[in-house]
Structures are given as structure tokens and as C-alpha cells.
C-alpha positions as CSV (number, residue, x, y, z in Angstrom):
1,X,108.5,-13.9,1.3
2,X,107.5,-17.3,2.3
3,X,105.6,-15.3,5.4
4,X,103.5,-13.2,3.3
5,X,102.6,-16.1,1.0
6,X,101.3,-17.9,4.1
7,X,99.6,-15.0,5.4
8,X,97.7,-14.4,2.2
9,X,96.7,-17.9,2.0
10,X,95.3,-17.7,5.5
11,X,93.1,-14.6,4.5
12,X,92.0,-16.1,1.5
13,X,90.8,-19.0,3.5
14,X,88.7,-16.9,5.5
15,X,87.4,-14.5,3.5
16,X,83.8,-13.9,4.0
17,X,82.8,-11.8,0.7
18,X,83.6,-12.5,-2.9
19,X,83.5,-9.2,-3.9
20,X,86.9,-8.4,-2.5
21,X,90.4,-10.5,-2.0
22,X,91.4,-8.9,1.0
23,X,90.1,-6.9,3.9
24,X,91.6,-4.2,5.9
25,X,90.9,-3.9,9.3
26,X,88.9,-0.9,8.4
27,X,86.8,-2.7,6.3
28,X,86.2,-5.8,8.8
29,X,84.7,-2.9,11.5
30,X,82.5,-1.5,8.8
31,X,81.2,-4.8,7.8
32,X,80.4,-5.6,11.4
33,X,78.8,-2.4,11.9
34,X,76.4,-2.9,8.9
35,X,75.3,-6.1,9.9
36,X,74.5,-4.9,13.4
37,X,72.0,-2.5,11.5
38,X,71.0,-4.7,9.4
39,X,70.1,-7.1,11.9
40,X,68.1,-4.2,14.1
41,X,66.0,-3.6,10.9
42,X,64.9,-7.0,10.8
43,X,64.0,-7.0,14.6
44,X,62.0,-3.5,13.6
45,X,60.4,-5.1,10.8
46,X,59.5,-8.1,12.3
47,X,57.8,-6.6,15.7
48,X,56.0,-4.6,13.2
49,X,54.7,-7.4,11.6
50,X,53.5,-9.0,15.0
51,X,51.9,-6.1,16.0
52,X,50.0,-5.3,12.4
53,X,49.4,-9.0,12.6
54,X,47.5,-8.9,15.8
55,X,45.7,-5.8,15.0
56,X,44.4,-7.1,12.1
57,X,43.1,-10.0,14.0
58,X,41.4,-8.3,16.4
59,X,39.9,-5.7,14.0
60,X,38.5,-8.7,11.8
61,X,37.1,-9.9,15.1
62,X,35.4,-7.1,16.1
63,X,33.7,-6.9,12.5
64,X,32.8,-10.2,12.7
65,X,31.2,-9.8,16.2
66,X,29.1,-6.7,15.1
67,X,28.2,-7.6,11.7
68,X,27.2,-11.1,12.1
69,X,26.8,-12.2,16.0
70,X,25.5,-9.0,17.8
71,X,24.2,-6.5,14.9
72,X,20.6,-6.1,16.2
73,X,18.8,-5.9,13.0
74,X,21.2,-8.5,11.3
75,X,18.8,-11.4,9.7
76,X,16.2,-10.6,11.8
77,X,13.7,-13.1,10.1
78,X,16.1,-16.0,11.3
79,X,14.4,-17.3,14.4
80,X,17.9,-19.1,15.1
81,X,19.4,-15.7,16.1
82,X,17.4,-14.9,19.2
83,X,15.2,-16.3,21.7
84,X,11.9,-14.3,21.4
85,X,9.9,-12.9,24.4
86,X,7.0,-12.3,22.6
87,X,5.7,-14.1,19.5
88,X,5.4,-12.5,16.1
89,X,2.5,-10.6,14.9
90,X,2.0,-11.6,10.9
91,X,-0.8,-10.6,8.6
92,X,-3.1,-13.4,7.1
93,X,-0.3,-14.5,4.5
94,X,2.5,-14.6,6.9
95,X,4.0,-11.1,6.4
96,X,5.7,-9.9,9.5
97,X,4.3,-7.3,11.3
98,X,6.0,-7.2,14.6
99,X,8.6,-9.2,15.8
100,X,11.5,-9.3,19.0
101,X,15.1,-9.0,18.2
102,X,18.3,-8.8,20.0
103,X,19.4,-5.4,20.7
104,X,21.6,-3.1,22.7
105,X,21.1,-0.7,25.4
106,X,23.4,1.8,27.2
107,X,23.0,3.3,30.4
108,X,24.9,5.3,33.3
109,X,25.6,4.3,36.8
110,X,26.0,7.7,38.6
111,X,28.0,6.2,41.4
112,X,30.5,4.8,39.4
113,X,31.6,7.8,37.8
114,X,34.9,9.4,38.2
115,X,35.5,12.1,35.7
116,X,32.2,13.5,34.8
117,X,33.4,16.5,32.3
118,X,35.1,13.8,30.6
119,X,32.1,11.2,30.5
120,X,29.7,14.1,29.1
121,X,32.2,15.2,26.4
122,X,32.4,11.8,25.4
123,X,28.8,11.1,25.4
124,X,28.1,14.2,23.4
125,X,30.7,13.2,20.7
126,X,29.1,9.8,20.4
127,X,25.4,11.0,20.8
128,X,25.5,14.7,19.2
129,X,21.7,14.7,20.0
130,X,22.1,14.0,23.6
131,X,20.5,16.6,26.1
132,X,23.5,17.1,28.7
133,X,21.6,18.6,30.9
134,X,18.8,16.0,31.3
135,X,21.8,13.6,31.6
136,X,23.7,15.8,34.2
137,X,20.1,15.9,36.3
138,X,20.0,12.1,36.1
139,X,23.2,11.5,37.6
140,X,22.4,13.9,40.5
141,X,19.7,11.3,41.3
142,X,22.6,8.7,41.9
143,X,20.2,6.0,40.1
144,X,21.0,4.1,37.2
145,X,19.2,5.5,34.1
146,X,19.4,4.8,30.2
147,X,20.9,7.1,27.6
148,X,19.9,4.7,25.0
149,X,17.4,1.7,24.5
150,X,18.4,0.8,20.8
151,X,22.1,1.4,20.1
152,X,23.7,0.8,16.5
153,X,26.9,-0.8,16.3
154,X,28.8,2.3,15.7
155,X,27.6,3.5,19.2
156,X,28.1,0.4,21.1
157,X,31.5,-0.1,19.8
158,X,32.3,3.5,20.6
159,X,31.0,3.1,24.2
160,X,33.1,-0.1,24.7
161,X,36.1,1.8,23.7
162,X,35.5,4.3,26.5
163,X,36.4,1.3,29.0
164,X,34.5,3.3,31.3
165,X,32.9,1.4,34.2
166,X,30.0,4.1,34.6
167,X,28.9,3.5,31.0
168,X,26.8,0.1,31.2
169,X,26.2,-1.7,28.0
170,X,23.2,-4.6,28.3
171,X,21.9,-7.0,25.7
172,X,18.3,-7.0,25.5
173,X,15.1,-7.7,23.2
174,X,13.3,-5.0,21.5
175,X,10.4,-5.3,19.2
176,X,10.6,-4.1,15.5
177,X,7.7,-3.1,12.9
178,X,8.9,-3.7,9.6
179,X,5.7,-2.2,7.9
180,X,6.7,1.0,9.9
181,X,3.2,3.0,9.7
182,X,1.4,0.9,7.6
183,X,-0.4,-0.9,10.7
184,X,0.2,1.7,13.4
185,X,-3.4,2.1,14.9
186,X,-3.9,-1.7,14.9
187,X,-0.5,-3.2,16.0
188,X,0.1,-0.8,18.9
189,X,3.3,-0.8,20.9
190,X,4.9,-2.2,23.9
191,X,6.9,-0.2,26.5
192,X,10.3,-0.7,27.6
193,X,9.6,-3.6,29.9
194,X,8.0,-5.6,26.9
195,X,4.5,-5.0,28.0
196,X,1.8,-4.2,25.4
197,X,0.4,-0.4,25.9
198,X,-1.7,-0.2,22.8
199,X,-3.5,-2.1,19.8
200,X,-3.0,-5.9,19.1
201,X,0.3,-5.6,21.7
202,X,-1.8,-4.5,24.5
203,X,-5.2,-6.6,23.7
204,X,-3.5,-9.6,23.5
205,X,-0.3,-8.9,25.7
206,X,-0.7,-12.5,27.3
207,X,-1.3,-14.5,24.2
208,X,1.7,-13.3,22.6
209,X,3.7,-14.2,25.5
210,X,2.4,-17.6,25.6
211,X,4.3,-20.6,24.2
212,X,1.8,-22.0,21.8
213,X,2.1,-18.5,19.6
214,X,6.2,-18.8,19.5
215,X,6.6,-21.2,16.4
216,X,3.9,-19.3,14.3
217,X,2.8,-16.0,15.8
218,X,-0.5,-14.4,15.9
219,X,-2.3,-14.2,12.6
220,X,-4.3,-11.2,12.0
221,X,-7.0,-11.3,9.4
222,X,-5.3,-8.1,7.6
223,X,-3.7,-8.1,4.4
224,X,-0.6,-6.0,3.8
225,X,-1.2,-5.5,0.3
226,X,-4.6,-4.4,0.5
227,X,-3.6,-2.3,3.5
228,X,-0.9,-0.2,1.1
229,X,-3.1,0.5,-1.4
230,X,-6.1,1.8,0.6
231,X,-3.6,3.9,2.4
232,X,-2.2,5.1,-0.4
233,X,-5.7,6.2,-1.9
234,X,-6.9,7.5,1.4
235,X,-3.6,9.7,1.6
236,X,-4.0,10.8,-2.0
237,X,-7.7,11.7,-1.4
238,X,-6.8,13.5,1.8
239,X,-4.2,15.5,-0.1
240,X,-6.6,16.3,-3.2
241,X,-9.5,17.4,-0.9
242,X,-7.2,18.9,1.7
243,X,-8.9,17.0,4.5
244,X,-7.8,17.2,8.2
245,X,-7.6,13.3,7.9
246,X,-9.4,10.2,6.7
247,X,-10.1,6.4,7.6
248,X,-10.9,3.7,5.7
249,X,-12.4,-0.1,6.7
250,X,-12.5,-3.3,4.5
251,X,-14.3,-5.9,5.9
252,X,-15.9,-9.7,4.8
253,X,-19.5,-8.9,4.9
254,X,-20.0,-12.8,5.8
255,X,-17.2,-13.5,8.5
256,X,-16.5,-10.1,9.7
257,X,-12.9,-10.5,9.5
258,X,-11.3,-7.3,8.8
259,X,-9.1,-7.1,5.7
260,X,-8.0,-3.6,6.3
261,X,-7.8,-0.9,8.5
262,X,-6.5,2.6,7.8
263,X,-6.6,5.7,10.1
264,X,-4.4,8.9,8.9
265,X,-2.7,10.6,10.2
266,X,-0.6,7.7,11.4
267,X,2.9,7.3,13.1
268,X,6.0,5.5,12.8
269,X,5.7,2.4,15.3
270,X,9.5,2.3,15.1
271,X,9.9,5.7,16.8
272,X,8.1,5.0,20.0
273,X,6.6,8.4,20.5
274,X,4.0,9.1,22.9
275,X,1.0,10.3,20.9
276,X,-1.2,12.5,22.3
277,X,-2.9,14.3,19.8
278,X,-6.3,13.6,18.9
279,X,-5.8,13.7,15.1
280,X,-3.5,10.5,15.4
281,X,-6.5,8.5,17.1
282,X,-8.0,5.4,15.7
283,X,-10.6,6.8,13.7
284,X,-12.4,4.0,12.7
285,X,-12.7,2.4,16.3
286,X,-12.0,4.9,18.6
287,X,-13.7,7.7,16.7
288,X,-17.5,8.6,17.9
289,X,-19.4,10.8,15.1
290,X,-22.8,11.9,14.0
291,X,-22.5,10.2,10.8
292,X,-25.1,11.8,8.6
293,X,-27.5,10.2,6.1
294,X,-26.0,6.8,5.9
295,X,-28.5,6.5,8.9
296,X,-31.4,6.4,6.4
297,X,-30.4,2.8,5.4
298,X,-31.6,1.8,8.7
299,X,-34.4,3.9,8.3
300,X,-35.9,2.3,5.3
301,X,-34.8,-1.0,6.7
302,X,-36.6,-0.7,10.1
303,X,-40.0,0.3,8.0
304,X,-39.4,-2.6,5.7
305,X,-38.7,-5.0,8.5
306,X,-41.7,-4.3,10.4
307,X,-43.6,-4.1,7.1
308,X,-45.1,-0.6,7.4
309,X,-44.2,0.0,4.0
310,X,-42.8,-1.2,0.7
311,X,-40.0,0.1,-1.1
312,X,-42.7,1.5,-3.9
313,X,-44.7,3.2,-1.2
314,X,-45.1,6.8,-1.9
315,X,-44.9,9.8,0.0
316,X,-46.6,12.8,-1.7
317,X,-46.8,16.5,-1.0
318,X,-43.3,16.5,0.8
319,X,-42.4,19.8,2.4
320,X,-38.9,21.6,1.7
321,X,-38.7,22.2,5.6
322,X,-40.3,21.0,8.8
323,X,-40.1,22.2,12.2
324,X,-39.9,20.0,15.5
325,X,-39.2,21.9,18.7
326,X,-38.5,25.1,17.5
327,X,-35.8,23.5,15.0
328,X,-35.8,23.5,11.3
329,X,-35.2,20.3,9.4
330,X,-34.4,21.2,5.7
331,X,-33.4,19.3,2.5
332,X,-29.9,19.3,0.9
333,X,-31.3,20.0,-2.2
334,X,-34.6,20.8,-4.3
335,X,-36.4,17.6,-4.9
336,X,-39.7,16.5,-6.3
337,X,-42.8,16.7,-4.2
338,X,-43.7,13.0,-4.3
339,X,-41.6,10.5,-3.7
340,X,-41.2,6.7,-3.2
341,X,-39.5,5.0,-0.2
342,X,-36.9,3.8,-2.9
343,X,-36.3,7.3,-4.1
344,X,-36.3,9.0,-0.8
345,X,-33.1,6.7,-0.2
346,X,-31.4,7.2,-3.9
347,X,-32.1,11.0,-3.6
348,X,-30.9,11.1,0.2
349,X,-34.3,13.2,1.2
350,X,-34.4,14.2,4.7
351,X,-38.2,14.9,5.0
352,X,-38.5,11.5,3.5
353,X,-36.7,9.9,6.2
354,X,-38.7,11.8,8.5
355,X,-41.9,10.8,7.3
356,X,-40.8,6.9,7.2
357,X,-39.5,7.3,10.7
358,X,-43.0,8.9,12.0
359,X,-44.5,6.0,10.8
360,X,-42.1,3.1,12.4
361,X,-42.0,5.0,15.7
362,X,-39.8,5.4,18.3
363,X,-39.7,2.2,20.1
364,X,-39.5,0.3,16.9
365,X,-36.7,2.5,15.3
366,X,-34.9,2.5,18.8
367,X,-35.0,-1.3,19.0
368,X,-33.8,-1.8,15.5
369,X,-30.8,0.5,15.9
370,X,-30.1,-1.5,19.2
371,X,-30.2,-4.8,17.6
372,X,-27.5,-3.7,14.5
373,X,-25.5,-2.9,17.6
374,X,-25.2,0.9,16.9
375,X,-25.8,2.6,20.4
376,X,-23.8,0.5,22.5
377,X,-20.1,-0.1,22.6
378,X,-19.2,-2.8,20.6
379,X,-16.8,-5.7,21.8
380,X,-13.7,-5.9,19.5
381,X,-10.3,-7.1,19.5
382,X,-8.4,-3.4,20.5
383,X,-9.0,-1.9,23.6
384,X,-9.2,1.5,21.9
385,X,-13.0,1.4,21.1
386,X,-15.5,4.2,21.4
387,X,-18.6,4.6,23.3
388,X,-21.6,6.0,21.4
389,X,-23.0,8.9,23.2
390,X,-26.0,8.5,25.4
391,X,-29.2,9.1,23.2
392,X,-32.6,10.2,24.7
393,X,-35.7,9.2,22.4
394,X,-38.4,11.4,21.6
395,X,-40.4,12.7,18.8
396,X,-38.3,15.1,17.7
397,X,-34.7,13.2,18.3
398,X,-36.4,10.2,16.5
399,X,-37.1,12.5,13.6
400,X,-33.4,13.8,13.5
401,X,-31.8,10.2,13.9
402,X,-33.8,9.1,10.7
403,X,-31.3,11.2,8.6
404,X,-28.4,10.8,11.3
405,X,-28.2,13.7,13.0
406,X,-28.2,13.9,17.0
407,X,-27.2,10.3,17.0
408,X,-23.4,9.0,17.2
409,X,-21.9,5.6,16.5
410,X,-18.3,4.7,15.6
411,X,-17.5,4.0,12.0
412,X,-16.7,0.1,13.2
413,X,-20.2,-0.3,14.5
414,X,-21.5,1.4,11.0
415,X,-19.7,-1.0,9.1
416,X,-21.0,-4.2,10.8
417,X,-24.5,-2.8,10.7
418,X,-24.3,-2.4,6.9
419,X,-22.8,-5.9,6.5
420,X,-25.5,-7.1,8.4
421,X,-28.2,-5.8,6.0
422,X,-26.1,-6.5,3.3
423,X,-25.3,-10.0,3.9
424,X,-29.0,-11.2,4.0
425,X,-29.6,-9.9,7.5
426,X,-27.2,-12.0,9.9
427,X,-25.6,-10.8,12.7
428,X,-21.6,-10.9,12.5
429,X,-18.8,-9.5,14.8
430,X,-15.8,-7.7,13.2
431,X,-12.7,-9.0,14.3
432,X,-8.7,-8.5,13.4
433,X,-8.1,-12.1,14.1
434,X,-7.9,-14.8,11.4
435,X,-8.7,-18.4,11.9
436,X,-7.8,-20.9,9.2
437,X,-10.0,-23.5,10.7
438,X,-13.1,-20.8,10.7
439,X,-16.4,-22.2,9.7
440,X,-18.5,-19.4,9.9
441,X,-22.3,-20.2,10.7
442,X,-25.0,-17.0,10.2
443,X,-27.9,-17.9,12.2
444,X,-29.1,-15.0,14.3
445,X,-31.1,-12.8,12.0
446,X,-31.9,-9.4,12.3
447,X,-33.9,-8.5,9.0
448,X,-35.1,-11.0,6.3
449,X,-33.3,-12.1,3.2
450,X,-36.0,-10.7,1.2
451,X,-35.5,-7.3,2.8
452,X,-31.7,-7.3,2.4
453,X,-31.9,-8.1,-1.3
454,X,-34.4,-4.9,-1.2
455,X,-32.1,-2.7,0.5
456,X,-28.8,-4.0,-2.0
457,X,-31.0,-3.2,-5.3
458,X,-31.9,0.4,-4.0
459,X,-27.9,1.0,-2.8
460,X,-27.0,0.0,-6.2
461,X,-29.3,2.8,-7.7
462,X,-27.7,4.9,-5.3
463,X,-24.6,4.5,-7.2
464,X,-25.7,3.8,-10.8
465,X,-28.8,6.1,-11.4
466,X,-27.8,9.4,-12.7
467,X,-29.8,11.1,-9.6
468,X,-28.2,8.7,-7.1
469,X,-25.5,10.6,-4.6
470,X,-22.9,8.3,-5.3
471,X,-22.6,8.3,-8.9
472,X,-18.8,8.8,-8.8
473,X,-18.2,5.0,-7.5
474,X,-19.9,3.8,-10.6
475,X,-17.0,2.2,-11.7
476,X,-17.1,-0.2,-14.9
477,X,-16.6,-3.6,-14.1
478,X,-17.5,-3.5,-10.3
479,X,-21.5,-3.6,-9.1
480,X,-21.1,-1.4,-6.1
481,X,-23.8,-0.1,-3.7
482,X,-23.6,2.1,-1.3
483,X,-24.9,5.5,0.7
484,X,-23.6,9.1,1.5
485,X,-23.2,10.6,4.5
486,X,-22.3,14.3,5.1
487,X,-22.7,15.7,8.7
488,X,-21.8,19.1,9.9
489,X,-19.5,18.8,12.5
490,X,-20.3,20.4,16.1
491,X,-18.1,22.6,17.8
492,X,-18.6,24.2,21.4
493,X,-22.3,22.8,21.3
494,X,-23.1,24.4,17.9
495,X,-22.9,22.8,14.1
496,X,-20.5,24.5,12.1
497,X,-19.6,24.4,8.2
498,X,-17.2,21.9,8.7
499,X,-18.1,18.4,7.7
500,X,-17.3,14.7,8.2
501,X,-18.1,13.1,5.1
502,X,-18.8,9.1,4.5
503,X,-19.4,6.7,2.2
504,X,-20.2,3.1,3.1
505,X,-20.0,0.6,-0.1
506,X,-21.2,-2.9,-0.5
507,X,-19.6,-5.0,-3.6
508,X,-20.4,-6.9,-5.6
509,X,-24.0,-6.1,-4.8
510,X,-25.2,-9.4,-6.6
511,X,-23.5,-11.5,-4.1
512,X,-22.3,-9.1,-1.9
513,X,-18.6,-10.2,-0.3
514,X,-16.8,-6.7,1.4
515,X,-18.2,-3.7,3.2
516,X,-15.8,-0.7,2.2
517,X,-16.3,2.4,4.4
518,X,-14.3,5.8,3.6
519,X,-14.1,8.7,5.7
520,X,-13.0,12.0,5.0
521,X,-12.4,14.6,8.0
522,X,-13.3,18.5,7.0
523,X,-12.5,18.1,3.3
524,X,-12.6,21.0,1.0
525,X,-13.7,21.2,-2.4
526,X,-11.8,20.7,-5.2
527,X,-12.5,22.8,-8.3
528,X,-9.3,21.9,-9.9
529,X,-10.4,18.1,-9.9
530,X,-11.9,16.5,-13.2
531,X,-14.7,14.0,-12.3
532,X,-16.4,11.4,-14.3
533,X,-19.8,11.7,-13.7
534,X,-22.5,10.7,-15.5
535,X,-20.6,9.4,-18.2
536,X,-19.2,13.0,-18.5
537,X,-16.1,14.9,-17.4
538,X,-16.8,17.7,-15.1
539,X,-14.7,20.1,-13.3
540,X,-14.7,23.2,-10.9
541,X,-17.0,22.0,-8.8
542,X,-17.4,24.0,-5.7
543,X,-19.1,21.2,-3.5
544,X,-17.8,19.3,-0.5
545,X,-20.5,16.9,0.0
546,X,-19.6,13.2,0.3
547,X,-20.8,12.6,-3.1
548,X,-18.0,14.5,-4.4
549,X,-15.0,13.4,-2.5
550,X,-15.4,10.5,-0.3
551,X,-17.3,8.6,-3.0
552,X,-14.7,9.5,-5.3
553,X,-11.9,8.4,-3.1
554,X,-13.9,5.0,-2.5
555,X,-14.3,4.2,-6.3
556,X,-10.5,4.6,-6.8
557,X,-9.7,2.2,-4.1
558,X,-12.2,-0.5,-5.6
559,X,-10.4,0.0,-8.4
560,X,-7.1,-0.8,-7.1
561,X,-7.7,-4.0,-4.9
562,X,-10.6,-5.2,-7.0
563,X,-7.9,-7.5,-8.9
564,X,-6.3,-8.8,-5.6
565,X,-9.7,-9.4,-4.0
566,X,-10.5,-11.5,-7.5
567,X,-7.5,-13.5,-7.5
568,X,-6.2,-14.1,-4.2
569,X,-9.2,-16.1,-3.1
570,X,-11.0,-13.4,-1.2
571,X,-14.0,-14.8,-3.0
572,X,-15.1,-11.3,-4.1
573,X,-16.4,-11.8,-7.6
């Protein structure tokens, strides 16, 4: 009995659980087994936790690197994030028009390919639009080639995960254009080797790479807000009149600074497409056109400058048509038989312009047009500049030139000539570059200030008189003067019904500050459009002359940009 008591006492001493006072041998085995299972589970849980933690840390690191350290377009306006190989291009207010940023590119080294089929399959998954046939052709050449020069983060990370030695991923710099289409014809583009190939990028290629531009960038005279508004109204005008395209230029009449230059259609600079369609050319600087009746202003100015006529000089018994060299010169409308010099310009008389030009003579007229820089290639900040076609002077060519036919120039040169006539007769040079320290001195005179004032008054009457051809630009609150030009386009050496319509305006006419040129290529009538013409609402207009479309668009533009010009220290009003 004592033996059993002693044994029970020893069992109690060694007990492991407070649930039971005694254990059988079977119980002990079961407990031991359960403990082993629990330990194994703990090890599994602990191992899984370690793996999960490492995975989470790596994932966080990858995300951090992706979004904060290596993302091509993150924080693009923070100069600390990259070392630029090209300086910024900015507008007159400091808005970014072009900037270099860090990016990633991917290429293939054919000699390192081990499994071509697998590689091509993976590339197609990552780049669904990739042309595998072209890739295969490049592989056969056994030379390194790029499959993408601008990777996004997802593409880059997927390529990394391939762990394929044949796939080469490089950090590079690329050029971005935050304004997309807005300045496409001015800014231009660079190639894949960082060399400018068009626009400012090309003409100022070396300057953009110099250290003195790194801090501030190359400042242009352009204004982003004005550019946006003008482009919008020009685009609307092209739609309203079903035109092929159009262009607009806004320039300071005294300094030559270009505040806006728009040519439509345009293109997105971020796409880096090779534009070959002539519709996409810069119509303002590169386009060479016969511009029609806008030349009549020069005819009158030449006559006044040579003191051959005065504004009140009257031409009597004007014909409705004339013949020169077997070709007929006709009036565009039925006009009075007697017209003064002033009325010849206000009512845009072809015959009247011919009569004035005859008095001026070939030499005087040709010299005058040359003094305005209309007949030779102009020096400008872009390489995309057109050259006026050679012009042979004679009696008949003098007569057609007097009203803008048979003679060509660029819209840029036309705007410059109007600026000279409107600013008191002083020669200026158009520029896209803003110089904050620029103090312009107008010294070289083409015409007298007195004659400049006379012509400005006539141009105002073209707009505000009932019989003027630009009445649709007579906007309340804005004293606009200008001249219309409607020119038939030449196709295969023959004049057609297709038209190129231009309106050149100066405002405010009492103290000229700006020249605005608006051009529409092949506009069509807009009978559904309701015009405010001479104070009355009219519609169902079937005509497609400049007075019914280019003038209308110009008026809308001035209404939109006028407040900006008045308040942003442009000295317009």
C-alpha cells in the first residue's frame, strides 16, 4: 500500500498538465506526438512569415524605385531629378515648351539570343503592337537594334523580369513637349541622338547644348495663352468653313516679336512621326503663295511714297475690265466708275490698283516691294523658310502684281510688310526669341510717318465703313484696320475656283501695336452661319471670299485675345 502511495506521489510530482492527475503510457505518447505537430506547424508558419516579409520588402523596393527614382516622367519639372543634355525651351512667361527628362530604352543584341521563339513570344506579350516580322529581320542582321526608345515603367519591369541577356535596357534622356500640338511648327523635334531636326530645336541646336542656357532655358517671344486661344478660334474657323487648313500670326508691330504662330493642321510633338504630307508644313514661314488684294495696300503706299497721288486723287471712268497681253483683268464686283485712291483701297478695286501702278511705274514699284522685303527669302529664326518665286517685271506683270496676282511671298513677309507700313514706316525684323533687355530703336525708314498715318486711316475704313470689304472685323471696343485678299489657287499651271483667303489687320489703329494675319486654305461658303454685318444679322451667304471667312475668324480672335493683350503688359491698348 505504501508502495502505491509513493508511486502516486512521484507521478504527481512529474505531472505536466493540470487537466489530469494521472497519465497512462498511451497518453504520454499522444502528448509527445501533439507537441511535435505543434512545433512543425510553428516552423512552417515562421518560414512562411519570413518569405512573406522578404517578398513584401522587395515589392516595396521595386515600387519605390519605379515611382520615385526611375520613373521617366515623374517630377519632370524638378531639375534635381536629371542632368539635361539640352536646355529647356520656354515661352515669354516661363512656361515649359520643351524639356529633357530621364527615360528608359530597350534593345536586342542578336548574338546573345539563346531561344528566339521564346523571346519573340515574350516581346509580343509585353508589346502587343510590336511587328515581329520586322524584329526577326533585324535579328538576322546580327546587329544591336532598339525595340522601344521610350519605355513606360510596366514595360521596363516586365523586360527586367525576363532576365534575358539579349534584352538590353538603357537609361537615356529624351525630349518631352508638354504642350503637345500647340507649338509643333515652331518648336520642332530632335532625333534619337539628341540633335535638332526641325524648328527651334534645329536652328538653335548648338545654343540649346551650351552651358549658359542650362539655368533658364531658351526664352521665346511666344505666349502660351495667346497661342491656345488663337489656335482654338482658327480651328473652329476651319471647321465652320470646311477649309483644308489655315494659319495665323500675331506680331508686335514695333519690335517684331512674334507672340503667336499657328499653322493647321499640326501634329503632336510627342509622337515623333516623320511628317511628309505638305498639309502639315508651316504655312506662315514656308508657304509661298499668291495672296491677292492684300498687295493693293503696297500699291497705294508706293504711290504715296513717290508723291504721285494723294488719298483724294480721283480716277474717273474706270473700266469694268482691261486687257493686257491677251489676258483680261476684271473687277470682282460692280463698282462706281469714279473712285478716289482711298476708295480704290476701301472697295478693293482691281482696275483702280492697275491705274495707280501704271503711274508708279515698274522700277519704282519693284524697288518699293524690295524695300519691304517681299520678294527675297527672309532671314528668320527657323530654317523652314520659303523663297518667293522669281518674278519677271514688265508692263503686264506690273498690272497683275498691283492687285496681288502673279507675284508670290510668304505670309511671314506679308505680315512684316504691313508692320512696317503701320508702325510709321520703320523697318523691323520678325523674331521668335524674347530678349528681356531689348531696347528697340526704329531708325531705318521705308515710308514717312505721315504716309503711314494716311494708310492706317484707309485700312480702318476698310473695316468700319459699310462699303469696306472687312466689315465683319468691326468689333465694338477694338479699333481694327486691315485689308482682305482673295486669291485663286493655281493647279497644274491654271487658275482654279479653289481659293486662298487672307486678312491682315493692324490694331489698335490709332496707336498700332500688333499685326494679326489670318489665312484660310480653300474655305467653302457657310450659309448656315449667322453674321453680324453692318449691324444687321444675315445668313445664307453663298460667297467664300476673304471678307466672309478670314475676316470673320480674325474678328473672333481679336475678341478673345484683346483682354489678355490689354492686361498682360503687351502695350496694346
